[in-house]
mmCIF file of the N, C-alpha and C atoms, coordinates in Angstrom:
data_MODEL
# 
_entry.id   MODEL 
# 
loop_
_atom_site.group_PDB 
_atom_site.id 
_atom_site.type_symbol 
_atom_site.label_atom_id 
_atom_site.label_alt_id 
_atom_site.label_comp_id 
_atom_site.label_asym_id 
_atom_site.label_entity_id 
_atom_site.label_seq_id 
_atom_site.pdbx_PDB_ins_code 
_atom_site.Cartn_x 
_atom_site.Cartn_y 
_atom_site.Cartn_z 
_atom_site.occupancy 
_atom_site.B_iso_or_equiv 
_atom_site.pdbx_formal_charge 
_atom_site.auth_seq_id 
_atom_site.auth_comp_id 
_atom_site.auth_asym_id 
_atom_site.auth_atom_id 
_atom_site.pdbx_PDB_model_num 
ATOM 1   N N  . UNK A 1 1  ? 46.762 168.708 -14.244 1.00 0.00 ? 1  UNK A N  1 
ATOM 2   C CA . UNK A 1 1  ? 47.657 167.266 -13.930 1.00 0.00 ? 1  UNK A CA 1 
ATOM 3   C C  . UNK A 1 1  ? 48.577 166.561 -15.114 1.00 0.00 ? 1  UNK A C  1 
ATOM 4   N N  . UNK A 1 2  ? 47.870 166.356 -16.283 1.00 0.00 ? 2  UNK A N  1 
ATOM 5   C CA . UNK A 1 2  ? 49.256 166.295 -17.584 1.00 0.00 ? 2  UNK A CA 1 
ATOM 6   C C  . UNK A 1 2  ? 50.235 167.295 -17.307 1.00 0.00 ? 2  UNK A C  1 
ATOM 7   N N  . UNK A 1 3  ? 49.807 168.251 -17.512 1.00 0.00 ? 3  UNK A N  1 
ATOM 8   C CA . UNK A 1 3  ? 51.183 168.874 -17.500 1.00 0.00 ? 3  UNK A CA 1 
ATOM 9   C C  . UNK A 1 3  ? 52.149 168.877 -16.275 1.00 0.00 ? 3  UNK A C  1 
ATOM 10  N N  . UNK A 1 4  ? 51.574 168.929 -14.999 1.00 0.00 ? 4  UNK A N  1 
ATOM 11  C CA . UNK A 1 4  ? 52.517 168.562 -14.036 1.00 0.00 ? 4  UNK A CA 1 
ATOM 12  C C  . UNK A 1 4  ? 53.511 167.494 -14.504 1.00 0.00 ? 4  UNK A C  1 
ATOM 13  N N  . UNK A 1 5  ? 53.041 166.349 -14.710 1.00 0.00 ? 5  UNK A N  1 
ATOM 14  C CA . UNK A 1 5  ? 53.535 165.296 -15.146 1.00 0.00 ? 5  UNK A CA 1 
ATOM 15  C C  . UNK A 1 5  ? 54.584 165.145 -16.244 1.00 0.00 ? 5  UNK A C  1 
ATOM 16  N N  . UNK A 1 6  ? 54.193 166.072 -17.630 1.00 0.00 ? 6  UNK A N  1 
ATOM 17  C CA . UNK A 1 6  ? 54.980 166.196 -18.485 1.00 0.00 ? 6  UNK A CA 1 
ATOM 18  C C  . UNK A 1 6  ? 56.314 166.972 -17.924 1.00 0.00 ? 6  UNK A C  1 
ATOM 19  N N  . UNK A 1 7  ? 56.258 167.702 -17.215 1.00 0.00 ? 7  UNK A N  1 
ATOM 20  C CA . UNK A 1 7  ? 57.141 168.501 -16.372 1.00 0.00 ? 7  UNK A CA 1 
ATOM 21  C C  . UNK A 1 7  ? 57.868 167.709 -15.371 1.00 0.00 ? 7  UNK A C  1 
ATOM 22  N N  . UNK A 1 8  ? 57.477 166.978 -14.878 1.00 0.00 ? 8  UNK A N  1 
ATOM 23  C CA . UNK A 1 8  ? 58.367 165.672 -13.987 1.00 0.00 ? 8  UNK A CA 1 
ATOM 24  C C  . UNK A 1 8  ? 58.937 164.840 -14.937 1.00 0.00 ? 8  UNK A C  1 
ATOM 25  N N  . UNK A 1 9  ? 58.738 164.550 -15.818 1.00 0.00 ? 9  UNK A N  1 
ATOM 26  C CA . UNK A 1 9  ? 59.303 164.170 -17.109 1.00 0.00 ? 9  UNK A CA 1 
ATOM 27  C C  . UNK A 1 9  ? 60.464 164.439 -17.695 1.00 0.00 ? 9  UNK A C  1 
ATOM 28  N N  . UNK A 1 10 ? 60.207 165.894 -18.134 1.00 0.00 ? 10 UNK A N  1 
ATOM 29  C CA . UNK A 1 10 ? 60.878 166.958 -18.555 1.00 0.00 ? 10 UNK A CA 1 
ATOM 30  C C  . UNK A 1 10 ? 62.755 167.180 -17.914 1.00 0.00 ? 10 UNK A C  1 
ATOM 31  N N  . UNK A 1 11 ? 61.847 167.020 -16.123 1.00 0.00 ? 11 UNK A N  1 
ATOM 32  C CA . UNK A 1 11 ? 63.032 167.207 -15.350 1.00 0.00 ? 11 UNK A CA 1 
ATOM 33  C C  . UNK A 1 11 ? 63.994 165.749 -15.484 1.00 0.00 ? 11 UNK A C  1 
ATOM 34  N N  . UNK A 1 12 ? 63.077 164.581 -15.227 1.00 0.00 ? 12 UNK A N  1 
ATOM 35  C CA . UNK A 1 12 ? 64.293 163.583 -14.889 1.00 0.00 ? 12 UNK A CA 1 
ATOM 36  C C  . UNK A 1 12 ? 64.460 163.761 -15.824 1.00 0.00 ? 12 UNK A C  1 
ATOM 37  N N  . UNK A 1 13 ? 64.056 163.827 -17.584 1.00 0.00 ? 13 UNK A N  1 
ATOM 38  C CA . UNK A 1 13 ? 65.210 163.341 -18.473 1.00 0.00 ? 13 UNK A CA 1 
ATOM 39  C C  . UNK A 1 13 ? 66.575 164.725 -18.455 1.00 0.00 ? 13 UNK A C  1 
ATOM 40  N N  . UNK A 1 14 ? 66.065 165.433 -18.075 1.00 0.00 ? 14 UNK A N  1 
ATOM 41  C CA . UNK A 1 14 ? 67.118 166.404 -17.941 1.00 0.00 ? 14 UNK A CA 1 
ATOM 42  C C  . UNK A 1 14 ? 68.026 166.115 -16.663 1.00 0.00 ? 14 UNK A C  1 
ATOM 43  N N  . UNK A 1 15 ? 68.018 165.472 -16.236 1.00 0.00 ? 15 UNK A N  1 
ATOM 44  C CA . UNK A 1 15 ? 68.904 164.922 -15.269 1.00 0.00 ? 15 UNK A CA 1 
ATOM 45  C C  . UNK A 1 15 ? 69.672 164.087 -15.628 1.00 0.00 ? 15 UNK A C  1 
ATOM 46  N N  . UNK A 1 16 ? 68.562 163.087 -16.240 1.00 0.00 ? 16 UNK A N  1 
ATOM 47  C CA . UNK A 1 16 ? 69.691 161.796 -16.945 1.00 0.00 ? 16 UNK A CA 1 
ATOM 48  C C  . UNK A 1 16 ? 70.558 162.291 -17.892 1.00 0.00 ? 16 UNK A C  1 
ATOM 49  N N  . UNK A 1 17 ? 70.334 163.325 -18.595 1.00 0.00 ? 17 UNK A N  1 
ATOM 50  C CA . UNK A 1 17 ? 71.213 164.118 -19.696 1.00 0.00 ? 17 UNK A CA 1 
ATOM 51  C C  . UNK A 1 17 ? 72.092 164.592 -18.898 1.00 0.00 ? 17 UNK A C  1 
ATOM 52  N N  . UNK A 1 18 ? 71.822 165.319 -17.786 1.00 0.00 ? 18 UNK A N  1 
ATOM 53  C CA . UNK A 1 18 ? 73.312 165.720 -17.031 1.00 0.00 ? 18 UNK A CA 1 
ATOM 54  C C  . UNK A 1 18 ? 74.228 164.878 -16.378 1.00 0.00 ? 18 UNK A C  1 
ATOM 55  N N  . UNK A 1 19 ? 73.531 163.840 -15.813 1.00 0.00 ? 19 UNK A N  1 
ATOM 56  C CA . UNK A 1 19 ? 74.277 162.715 -15.042 1.00 0.00 ? 19 UNK A CA 1 
ATOM 57  C C  . UNK A 1 19 ? 74.919 161.668 -16.161 1.00 0.00 ? 19 UNK A C  1 
ATOM 58  N N  . UNK A 1 20 ? 74.447 162.135 -17.523 1.00 0.00 ? 20 UNK A N  1 
ATOM 59  C CA . UNK A 1 20 ? 75.308 160.791 -18.380 1.00 0.00 ? 20 UNK A CA 1 
ATOM 60  C C  . UNK A 1 20 ? 75.865 161.706 -19.884 1.00 0.00 ? 20 UNK A C  1 
ATOM 61  N N  . UNK A 1 21 ? 74.609 161.288 -20.632 1.00 0.00 ? 21 UNK A N  1 
ATOM 62  C CA . UNK A 1 21 ? 74.661 161.938 -21.796 1.00 0.00 ? 21 UNK A CA 1 
ATOM 63  C C  . UNK A 1 21 ? 73.543 162.103 -22.812 1.00 0.00 ? 21 UNK A C  1 
ATOM 64  N N  . UNK A 1 22 ? 73.481 162.864 -23.656 1.00 0.00 ? 22 UNK A N  1 
ATOM 65  C CA . UNK A 1 22 ? 71.808 163.004 -24.566 1.00 0.00 ? 22 UNK A CA 1 
ATOM 66  C C  . UNK A 1 22 ? 71.681 161.609 -25.090 1.00 0.00 ? 22 UNK A C  1 
ATOM 67  N N  . UNK A 1 23 ? 72.984 161.347 -25.800 1.00 0.00 ? 23 UNK A N  1 
ATOM 68  C CA . UNK A 1 23 ? 72.536 159.618 -26.608 1.00 0.00 ? 23 UNK A CA 1 
ATOM 69  C C  . UNK A 1 23 ? 72.642 158.744 -25.634 1.00 0.00 ? 23 UNK A C  1 
ATOM 70  N N  . UNK A 1 24 ? 73.152 158.901 -24.065 1.00 0.00 ? 24 UNK A N  1 
ATOM 71  C CA . UNK A 1 24 ? 72.885 157.444 -23.638 1.00 0.00 ? 24 UNK A CA 1 
ATOM 72  C C  . UNK A 1 24 ? 70.899 157.796 -23.128 1.00 0.00 ? 24 UNK A C  1 
ATOM 73  N N  . UNK A 1 25 ? 70.722 158.668 -22.484 1.00 0.00 ? 25 UNK A N  1 
ATOM 74  C CA . UNK A 1 25 ? 69.451 159.113 -22.024 1.00 0.00 ? 25 UNK A CA 1 
ATOM 75  C C  . UNK A 1 25 ? 68.406 158.665 -23.386 1.00 0.00 ? 25 UNK A C  1 
ATOM 76  N N  . UNK A 1 26 ? 68.805 158.913 -24.583 1.00 0.00 ? 26 UNK A N  1 
ATOM 77  C CA . UNK A 1 26 ? 67.888 158.658 -25.757 1.00 0.00 ? 26 UNK A CA 1 
ATOM 78  C C  . UNK A 1 26 ? 67.618 156.967 -25.938 1.00 0.00 ? 26 UNK A C  1 
ATOM 79  N N  . UNK A 1 27 ? 68.822 156.351 -25.520 1.00 0.00 ? 27 UNK A N  1 
ATOM 80  C CA . UNK A 1 27 ? 68.830 155.267 -26.033 1.00 0.00 ? 27 UNK A CA 1 
ATOM 81  C C  . UNK A 1 27 ? 68.067 154.394 -24.633 1.00 0.00 ? 27 UNK A C  1 
ATOM 82  N N  . UNK A 1 28 ? 67.995 154.957 -23.846 1.00 0.00 ? 28 UNK A N  1 
ATOM 83  C CA . UNK A 1 28 ? 67.568 154.206 -22.278 1.00 0.00 ? 28 UNK A CA 1 
ATOM 84  C C  . UNK A 1 28 ? 66.149 154.806 -22.791 1.00 0.00 ? 28 UNK A C  1 
ATOM 85  N N  . UNK A 1 29 ? 65.620 156.159 -23.251 1.00 0.00 ? 29 UNK A N  1 
ATOM 86  C CA . UNK A 1 29 ? 64.473 156.131 -22.960 1.00 0.00 ? 29 UNK A CA 1 
ATOM 87  C C  . UNK A 1 29 ? 63.416 155.331 -24.393 1.00 0.00 ? 29 UNK A C  1 
ATOM 88  N N  . UNK A 1 30 ? 64.259 155.241 -25.505 1.00 0.00 ? 30 UNK A N  1 
ATOM 89  C CA . UNK A 1 30 ? 63.633 153.908 -26.571 1.00 0.00 ? 30 UNK A CA 1 
ATOM 90  C C  . UNK A 1 30 ? 63.493 152.728 -25.798 1.00 0.00 ? 30 UNK A C  1 
ATOM 91  N N  . UNK A 1 31 ? 64.627 152.580 -25.551 1.00 0.00 ? 31 UNK A N  1 
ATOM 92  C CA . UNK A 1 31 ? 63.962 150.813 -24.691 1.00 0.00 ? 31 UNK A CA 1 
ATOM 93  C C  . UNK A 1 31 ? 62.889 151.030 -23.487 1.00 0.00 ? 31 UNK A C  1 
ATOM 94  N N  . UNK A 1 32 ? 62.822 152.003 -22.738 1.00 0.00 ? 32 UNK A N  1 
ATOM 95  C CA . UNK A 1 32 ? 61.545 152.415 -21.990 1.00 0.00 ? 32 UNK A CA 1 
ATOM 96  C C  . UNK A 1 32 ? 60.263 152.094 -22.578 1.00 0.00 ? 32 UNK A C  1 
ATOM 97  N N  . UNK A 1 33 ? 60.721 153.107 -24.046 1.00 0.00 ? 33 UNK A N  1 
ATOM 98  C CA . UNK A 1 33 ? 59.155 153.272 -24.420 1.00 0.00 ? 33 UNK A CA 1 
ATOM 99  C C  . UNK A 1 33 ? 58.776 152.057 -25.118 1.00 0.00 ? 33 UNK A C  1 
ATOM 100 N N  . UNK A 1 34 ? 59.518 151.135 -25.288 1.00 0.00 ? 34 UNK A N  1 
ATOM 101 C CA . UNK A 1 34 ? 59.494 149.864 -26.224 1.00 0.00 ? 34 UNK A CA 1 
ATOM 102 C C  . UNK A 1 34 ? 58.672 148.806 -25.277 1.00 0.00 ? 34 UNK A C  1 
ATOM 103 N N  . UNK A 1 35 ? 58.630 149.070 -23.796 1.00 0.00 ? 35 UNK A N  1 
ATOM 104 C CA . UNK A 1 35 ? 58.087 148.480 -22.737 1.00 0.00 ? 35 UNK A CA 1 
ATOM 105 C C  . UNK A 1 35 ? 56.656 148.722 -22.425 1.00 0.00 ? 35 UNK A C  1 
ATOM 106 N N  . UNK A 1 36 ? 56.543 149.930 -23.250 1.00 0.00 ? 36 UNK A N  1 
ATOM 107 C CA . UNK A 1 36 ? 55.164 150.778 -23.015 1.00 0.00 ? 36 UNK A CA 1 
ATOM 108 C C  . UNK A 1 36 ? 53.862 150.367 -23.633 1.00 0.00 ? 36 UNK A C  1 
ATOM 109 N N  . UNK A 1 37 ? 52.783 149.550 -23.436 1.00 0.00 ? 37 UNK A N  1 
ATOM 110 C CA . UNK A 1 37 ? 51.975 149.383 -24.791 1.00 0.00 ? 37 UNK A CA 1 
ATOM 111 C C  . UNK A 1 37 ? 50.702 150.178 -24.684 1.00 0.00 ? 37 UNK A C  1 
ATOM 112 N N  . UNK A 1 38 ? 50.695 151.040 -23.805 1.00 0.00 ? 38 UNK A N  1 
ATOM 113 C CA . UNK A 1 38 ? 49.576 152.115 -23.860 1.00 0.00 ? 38 UNK A CA 1 
ATOM 114 C C  . UNK A 1 38 ? 49.940 153.620 -24.627 1.00 0.00 ? 38 UNK A C  1 
ATOM 115 N N  . UNK A 1 39 ? 48.772 153.239 -25.581 1.00 0.00 ? 39 UNK A N  1 
ATOM 116 C CA . UNK A 1 39 ? 49.300 154.460 -26.524 1.00 0.00 ? 39 UNK A CA 1 
ATOM 117 C C  . UNK A 1 39 ? 48.861 156.083 -25.700 1.00 0.00 ? 39 UNK A C  1 
ATOM 118 N N  . UNK A 1 40 ? 48.294 156.064 -24.740 1.00 0.00 ? 40 UNK A N  1 
ATOM 119 C CA . UNK A 1 40 ? 48.290 157.141 -24.066 1.00 0.00 ? 40 UNK A CA 1 
ATOM 120 C C  . UNK A 1 40 ? 49.109 158.015 -23.443 1.00 0.00 ? 40 UNK A C  1 
ATOM 121 N N  . UNK A 1 41 ? 49.640 156.804 -22.386 1.00 0.00 ? 41 UNK A N  1 
ATOM 122 C CA . UNK A 1 41 ? 50.905 156.648 -21.686 1.00 0.00 ? 41 UNK A CA 1 
ATOM 123 C C  . UNK A 1 41 ? 52.502 157.356 -22.903 1.00 0.00 ? 41 UNK A C  1 
ATOM 124 N N  . UNK A 1 42 ? 52.406 156.519 -23.632 1.00 0.00 ? 42 UNK A N  1 
ATOM 125 C CA . UNK A 1 42 ? 53.291 156.887 -24.964 1.00 0.00 ? 42 UNK A CA 1 
ATOM 126 C C  . UNK A 1 42 ? 53.261 158.226 -25.018 1.00 0.00 ? 42 UNK A C  1 
ATOM 127 N N  . UNK A 1 43 ? 52.418 158.829 -25.578 1.00 0.00 ? 43 UNK A N  1 
ATOM 128 C CA . UNK A 1 43 ? 51.891 159.970 -25.788 1.00 0.00 ? 43 UNK A CA 1 
ATOM 129 C C  . UNK A 1 43 ? 52.447 161.055 -25.005 1.00 0.00 ? 43 UNK A C  1 
ATOM 130 N N  . UNK A 1 44 ? 52.025 160.551 -23.279 1.00 0.00 ? 44 UNK A N  1 
ATOM 131 C CA . UNK A 1 44 ? 52.199 161.540 -22.099 1.00 0.00 ? 44 UNK A CA 1 
ATOM 132 C C  . UNK A 1 44 ? 53.897 161.970 -22.465 1.00 0.00 ? 44 UNK A C  1 
ATOM 133 N N  . UNK A 1 45 ? 54.672 160.695 -22.566 1.00 0.00 ? 45 UNK A N  1 
ATOM 134 C CA . UNK A 1 45 ? 55.808 160.638 -22.118 1.00 0.00 ? 45 UNK A CA 1 
ATOM 135 C C  . UNK A 1 45 ? 56.559 161.449 -23.160 1.00 0.00 ? 45 UNK A C  1 
ATOM 136 N N  . UNK A 1 46 ? 56.047 161.146 -24.652 1.00 0.00 ? 46 UNK A N  1 
ATOM 137 C CA . UNK A 1 46 ? 56.606 161.744 -25.713 1.00 0.00 ? 46 UNK A CA 1 
ATOM 138 C C  . UNK A 1 46 ? 56.741 163.406 -25.727 1.00 0.00 ? 46 UNK A C  1 
ATOM 139 N N  . UNK A 1 47 ? 55.495 163.495 -24.831 1.00 0.00 ? 47 UNK A N  1 
ATOM 140 C CA . UNK A 1 47 ? 55.230 165.164 -24.618 1.00 0.00 ? 47 UNK A CA 1 
ATOM 141 C C  . UNK A 1 47 ? 55.870 165.869 -23.674 1.00 0.00 ? 47 UNK A C  1 
ATOM 142 N N  . UNK A 1 48 ? 56.197 164.808 -22.831 1.00 0.00 ? 48 UNK A N  1 
ATOM 143 C CA . UNK A 1 48 ? 57.481 165.150 -21.560 1.00 0.00 ? 48 UNK A CA 1 
ATOM 144 C C  . UNK A 1 48 ? 58.474 165.386 -22.424 1.00 0.00 ? 48 UNK A C  1 
ATOM 145 N N  . UNK A 1 49 ? 58.892 164.437 -23.068 1.00 0.00 ? 49 UNK A N  1 
ATOM 146 C CA . UNK A 1 49 ? 60.086 164.762 -23.578 1.00 0.00 ? 49 UNK A CA 1 
ATOM 147 C C  . UNK A 1 49 ? 60.661 165.885 -24.583 1.00 0.00 ? 49 UNK A C  1 
ATOM 148 N N  . UNK A 1 50 ? 59.419 166.008 -25.397 1.00 0.00 ? 50 UNK A N  1 
ATOM 149 C CA . UNK A 1 50 ? 59.433 167.526 -25.902 1.00 0.00 ? 50 UNK A CA 1 
ATOM 150 C C  . UNK A 1 50 ? 59.604 168.652 -25.231 1.00 0.00 ? 50 UNK A C  1 
ATOM 151 N N  . UNK A 1 51 ? 59.166 168.843 -23.973 1.00 0.00 ? 51 UNK A N  1 
ATOM 152 C CA . UNK A 1 51 ? 58.919 169.901 -23.008 1.00 0.00 ? 51 UNK A CA 1 
ATOM 153 C C  . UNK A 1 51 ? 60.683 169.869 -22.638 1.00 0.00 ? 51 UNK A C  1 
ATOM 154 N N  . UNK A 1 52 ? 61.517 169.082 -22.735 1.00 0.00 ? 52 UNK A N  1 
ATOM 155 C CA . UNK A 1 52 ? 62.962 168.847 -22.546 1.00 0.00 ? 52 UNK A CA 1 
ATOM 156 C C  . UNK A 1 52 ? 63.592 169.971 -23.228 1.00 0.00 ? 52 UNK A C  1 
ATOM 157 N N  . UNK A 1 53 ? 62.937 169.602 -24.844 1.00 0.00 ? 53 UNK A N  1 
ATOM 158 C CA . UNK A 1 53 ? 63.685 170.378 -25.641 1.00 0.00 ? 53 UNK A CA 1 
ATOM 159 C C  . UNK A 1 53 ? 63.838 171.608 -25.761 1.00 0.00 ? 53 UNK A C  1 
ATOM 160 N N  . UNK A 1 54 ? 63.588 172.867 -24.969 1.00 0.00 ? 54 UNK A N  1 
ATOM 161 C CA . UNK A 1 54 ? 63.702 174.169 -24.880 1.00 0.00 ? 54 UNK A CA 1 
ATOM 162 C C  . UNK A 1 54 ? 64.733 173.900 -23.504 1.00 0.00 ? 54 UNK A C  1 
ATOM 163 N N  . UNK A 1 55 ? 64.786 173.479 -22.511 1.00 0.00 ? 55 UNK A N  1 
ATOM 164 C CA . UNK A 1 55 ? 65.642 173.424 -21.666 1.00 0.00 ? 55 UNK A CA 1 
ATOM 165 C C  . UNK A 1 55 ? 67.099 172.841 -21.813 1.00 0.00 ? 55 UNK A C  1 
ATOM 166 N N  . UNK A 1 56 ? 67.454 172.414 -23.018 1.00 0.00 ? 56 UNK A N  1 
ATOM 167 C CA . UNK A 1 56 ? 68.608 172.060 -22.956 1.00 0.00 ? 56 UNK A CA 1 
ATOM 168 C C  . UNK A 1 56 ? 69.207 173.248 -23.331 1.00 0.00 ? 56 UNK A C  1 
ATOM 169 N N  . UNK A 1 57 ? 68.692 174.439 -24.091 1.00 0.00 ? 57 UNK A N  1 
ATOM 170 C CA . UNK A 1 57 ? 69.387 175.378 -24.523 1.00 0.00 ? 57 UNK A CA 1 
ATOM 171 C C  . UNK A 1 57 ? 69.837 176.700 -23.226 1.00 0.00 ? 57 UNK A C  1 
ATOM 172 N N  . UNK A 1 58 ? 69.181 175.960 -21.909 1.00 0.00 ? 58 UNK A N  1 
ATOM 173 C CA . UNK A 1 58 ? 69.829 176.858 -20.674 1.00 0.00 ? 58 UNK A CA 1 
ATOM 174 C C  . UNK A 1 58 ? 70.936 177.007 -20.649 1.00 0.00 ? 58 UNK A C  1 
# 
């Protein structure tokens, strides 16, 4: 379940990058992360974003 969620986060982030830019996506995610108080949720999102890194080279 967590891996599936991380994949969804990675795909959503990739779409955001594709529609804007890496810089814009990073700024937006920084703002989103500031609003999240639950450390487990932050970790889940961060792991999903790390899954995006290999996708950038495709």
